[in-house]
N, C-alpha and C positions, 0 to 999 in steps of 0.2 A: 929371515932370521926371527916369522915367526914364533916358530916353536921353537925357539931359546927363548924369546924373550917371551912367551907367555909360559912354558916353568919356571923363566925364572921368579914373574911376579906370583904363580900359586905356592911357589915354594918361600916368598916372603909370609903369603899369606896366613900361610901355617904354619911361620913360625911365629907373628905376632896373634895368632889362636892362641896357639898354646901359654906363650906370656902371659892370654888372661888368662888363662883355664887356669892357673895356675900360684898363679898373682896371689899375693898373700892377704887380699881383702877379701877373695872369698871365701865364702861360710868351711868351716871341716866337716864336711860329713861324713857319720857316725849312723851306723843303723842299728836296730836291735831288735829284737823280738818285739811284738805291742805291749805286749803285759809287763819287761824288762822298764821298756820306755817310760811308761806312764806311770808305775807307782814304784818306780826306785831311780831311776836316771833323774829324770824330769823335776821332779820335787830340790833335788842338789843339786843343779845346776847355778842358783845361784852362787854358788861358792867357785862353780868358777870364775862365773862373771866377775867376784873379787877377785880372785887371783888373778886374772890369764883377761881381760875386759880389751883387750887390743885379740882377743883373737873368738870370732863369731864362730857357733855353732850350730849347724840343721843336721835335727836326730831326725832319723828316717827310722818309723818301727815299721815292722816287716815280719809275719810269719813264712813266709818265703825264703831263702836262698837269697841273698842278692849279689850277685858276681863283681866281685872289687873288680876285677880285669874284665867287667865290662864300662865302667865308667860310672855306676851306680853310687858309689859312693866311693871312702876315703882311705876309712876302717869301721871293719864292723865286729859287735861284739857277743859273738858265736856260744851256742850254748848248747852244751855236748856233753858227752857221757868220756869222752878223754878229749886230749888234744887233737882240732885240726888241721889238718894243713894248712902249712904261714903260719899258723896260730903261736903267741908267745908264751909266754907263762902264765898260770892260771888266773885270774887275780882275785875270789873264790869260790866256794862251795855249797847249794844248798842241799835241805829237808824238809822233805813233805807230811806235816802234821794235818790230822783232824783240826779243823778249827770253826769256829762259827762266830756269831756277830753277839754280842752281850745281847743286846736283849731275845735275841732266840735261848739263849742260855736259862734267860728268865721265865721261858717258858715250859722247860724239863729238866726238872730242879730232880726228879727222880736219879737221873743218870749217873753213877757211881764209877763205871767200870768200861772196859772197851765192850763189852760184851749189850749196854742196854741200847748204841746206838742204833742198832738193827731197828728200837720205834721213831729213831729219830728219819724227817726228811732225810735226802744221802744228795747232795749236787755232784753231780761228776761235767770231767771234759776229755775230748780224747785229744791220743797222747798218739805220737807216731803211728802207722798203721804196725812197722814191719821190727819196734823193737819193743820184744815179752818183758821186758825189764824195766816196762815203767810205770812209773809209780802212778797206783790205784786200787779201787778200795777192795777187787778180788781181793790184790797182794796185800792188801793192807790186812784186813782180815784171816789171811790164814798164816799170816804173821803173830799178828795178835792172838791167835783162837786157836791152834794150829789147822794143820794143809790136810788130816785123815778122816772119812769122809763122817765117822761118829761122829766128827765135834768141828765139821764144819757147819762153820753161819751161814744162815739166811737172812740173805736183808737184798732190800732193792731200793735201785734208785726213783728218787722225785720228777728230777731237774736236770736236763746235760746236753751238754752244751759242747761244740766243735771250739768255740774260742778257749781260749783260760779265761783269759782277759774279762771277757761277763758272767765266767763262772766267780766269781771273786764280787764281780756287783751284788751279785745276788746272794750272796756271803751276805756284803755289808749290809743289802736290803733285809739279813737276814730269813730269807724264803728257806738255809735251810745248812747242813754244815758238809763242805769241801774237805778233801783232801790239799794245803794250800804249801806251794815258794814260800820257807820263810824268811827267803831272803826278797821277794817280788813283795811281801805284805807284811814286811819288819819296822815298818812305820805303822800301819793299825794296829799290831800284834801291843808294838810299842804304848800307843796311844791307850789301848785297852778298848776299843771302838774292836777285835778279834780276839779270840783267848781260844787258848791252845787248850783243845778239850780231853787228850789223855798224852802222857809223854813217852813216844812209841812213837816213829822216826822211818820214813821209806826213803831209801837214797834217792836222791835226784842226782842232776848232772852241773858242771862246773861249766864258769864263762873267759873266756878267751879273748884275749887283740886279738883282732887279727886285721892283719894291712900287706903291701906289697913293700918289703924292702928294698926295690929300689927306688921308693916312691920322692918325689919329685919333696913334696912336704914331709920330709917320714921326719925332720928335728921336733918338727908342731906337734905330731902324729905322736912321736915321743913323751912331749910332755902332756898330753892327753894322756896317754898310756898310765903312765907315772901319778899321775893326779887321779885317773881314776878306779888303780890300787890303795892309791893311800885310803880315797875314802871308800875302797873296800875294805877294808880292816878294820878300821872306823868303828865299820856296820857288824862285823862281824863282833868283835870284842865286844859290840851292845845289841846283844841277841836274848831278849828272854829266855827265864829258860825254864821256868816256874814253870807248871803244871795244873790242870785243874782235878784232873778223876788219873785212878792207875788205869796201870792193866788189867785186862783178869775178865 
């Protein structure tokens, strides 16, 4: 009878483990990019706690693509050009503007148009190697000043980072100008810590909540998706519109 009893206990242990794993007391695990988690999501978590204090969140910042079917996270906020597999509605989409700190702006009072940026320290951070449409300085200058060789603008990168978050920290520290997501640095633009230099932006990506539709905590996940969608819409409506200089 031992094999039968053993299998029965194994099944019982598995059921108990599953019950514990999916209980309502376990934090809802949300993964997204490091920059979005740090600069946008975390500063707004107090709004979640005020509305849903009974649901604890575990925020997992990771620039690698975490697999939801590997039980690493319950929900992902994917950052992609178009809706990823399993993605629900797009909650918002960003744009990339040249931004700098207010302290650095005071050091370059002669900046009056896009061409003047060539004399400023420019900051670059890496994007997906296989994405030829990723927002970077080369594409921005081509859009602002033309792609033909006679009008192609010369520029140089002063600092380069692999991580977007590190580039943003450098910009905030007054070390240069970077093309930044108006979603990720929305709070810094609103506070005046960062300033848009030119009202000309490259298109960015969309933010998509992704989760398994047969997830045992789907009801809680959908509450979070509705919450972040509402907060995102408010953020879009509050985006600063003013720019300092013109294109040319």
